[in-house]
C-alpha positions in Angstrom: 15.6 -20.4 13.2 18.2 -19.5 15.1 21.1 -20.2 12.4 19.3 -17.1 10.2 20.6 -14.3 13.0 22.5 -14.0 9.9 20.8 -13.6 7.2 18.6 -11.6 8.6 20.3 -9.0 10.1 21.9 -8.5 6.4 18.3 -8.3 4.7 17.3 -5.4 7.6 20.2 -3.5 6.7 19.7 -3.1 3.0 16.3 -2.6 4.2 17.0 0.4 6.6 19.8 2.0 3.7 17.2 1.5 1.4 18.1 -1.2 -0.9 15.9 -4.4 -2.0 16.6 -7.4 -2.3 16.2 -10.6 -3.9 15.5 -13.9 -2.4 16.6 -17.0 -5.0 16.7 -20.3 -3.5 14.6 -24.0 -3.9 11.5 -24.2 -1.8 11.3 -25.4 1.9 14.7 -24.1 2.8 13.0 -21.0 4.8 13.1 -17.8 2.7 9.5 -17.0 4.0 9.6 -17.2 7.5 12.5 -15.1 6.6 10.9 -13.0 4.9 8.1 -12.9 8.4 11.1 -12.6 11.1 12.2 -9.3 9.1 8.4 -8.3 8.4 7.9 -8.6 12.0 11.2 -6.9 13.1 10.6 -4.1 10.8 6.9 -3.8 12.3 8.4 -3.6 15.6 10.5 -1.0 15.0 7.3 1.3 14.0 8.2 0.5 9.8 5.1 -0.3 7.8 5.3 -3.1 6.1 3.9 -5.2 3.5 3.9 -8.9 2.4 3.3 -10.3 -1.4 3.1 -13.1 -1.9 4.1 -14.3 -5.7 4.1 -17.9 -6.1 1.1 -18.5 -9.3 1.4 -15.0 -10.2 1.5 -14.6 -13.9 0.8 -10.8 -14.9 2.7 -8.3 -13.9 -0.8 -6.5 -13.9 -2.3 -9.4 -11.1 0.6 -8.7 -8.5 0.4 -4.8 -9.9 -3.4 -4.8 -8.5 -2.6 -7.5 -5.4 0.3 -5.4 -4.6 -1.4 -2.4 -4.5 -5.0 -4.0 -2.7 -2.7 -4.7 0.5 -1.3 -1.1 0.2 -4.7 0.7 0.8 -5.5 -1.4 3.8 -2.1 -1.4 5.1 -1.8 1.3 8.3 -4.6 2.5 10.7 -8.1 4.1 9.4 -7.1 7.2 10.1 -3.4 6.5 7.7 -6.0 5.1 5.0 -8.1 8.1 5.1 -5.3 11.1 5.1 -3.4 8.5 2.6 -6.0 9.0 -0.2 -7.6 12.2 1.4 -4.0 13.4 0.4 -3.9 11.3 -3.3 -7.4 12.7 -4.2 -6.6 15.7 -3.7 -3.6 15.7 -5.9 -6.1 14.8 -8.6 -8.2 17.5 -7.9 -4.4 20.0 -8.7 -3.3 18.5 -11.1 -7.1 18.1 -13.2 -6.4 14.4 -13.8 -8.9 11.6 -12.2 -7.8 8.7 -12.6 -6.0 9.5 -16.4 -9.6 11.8 -16.6 -9.8 15.1 -16.9 -11.8 16.2 -14.6 -14.7 19.0 -16.0 -16.2 21.5 -13.9 -19.5 20.0 -14.2 -22.4 18.8 -12.0 -22.2 16.4 -9.6 -18.6 15.6 -10.6 -17.6 16.1 -7.0 -20.0 13.5 -5.6 -19.2 11.1 -8.3 -15.5 11.5 -6.6 -16.3 10.6 -3.7 -18.7 7.8 -4.3 -15.7 6.2 -6.2 -12.3 7.2 -3.5 -14.9 6.1 -0.2 -17.2 2.6 0.2 -16.6 3.9 3.5 -20.1 6.1 4.8 -18.5 7.5 7.5 -15.7 8.3 5.3 -17.4 9.6 2.6 -19.6 11.1 4.8 -16.4 13.7 6.2 -15.3 13.9 3.1 -18.2 15.7 1.6 -19.1 17.9 4.4 -15.7 19.5 4.7 -14.6 19.0 0.6 -17.4 18.7 -0.9 -19.6 21.8 0.4 
């Protein structure tokens, strides 16, 4: 869709400047195609992009759950593991785990590890270096 180059460039300019954009248009005019084109170009520039389709979503909490899941799944395994580890460490330092105060109880860190890391490899890494 070469006729969309000006719109693509405008979206890229806005996003690269740290701004957000909202596209309002009737169905079947190419909004999704345009978003995927911008996503493809940003990914080629090294951006980590996330595409979240909100059509049919009727509740904010469903959108937020879907967005969180896509964010958690984005990137390489190493990037995701690093992000989860940093998140857990911030919670430990703050003394709060997802809204619950951390208490010095036996087995709490094991429980934390099981909640955060479902993968056996990541859980073993976490327990070996952090929980021991």
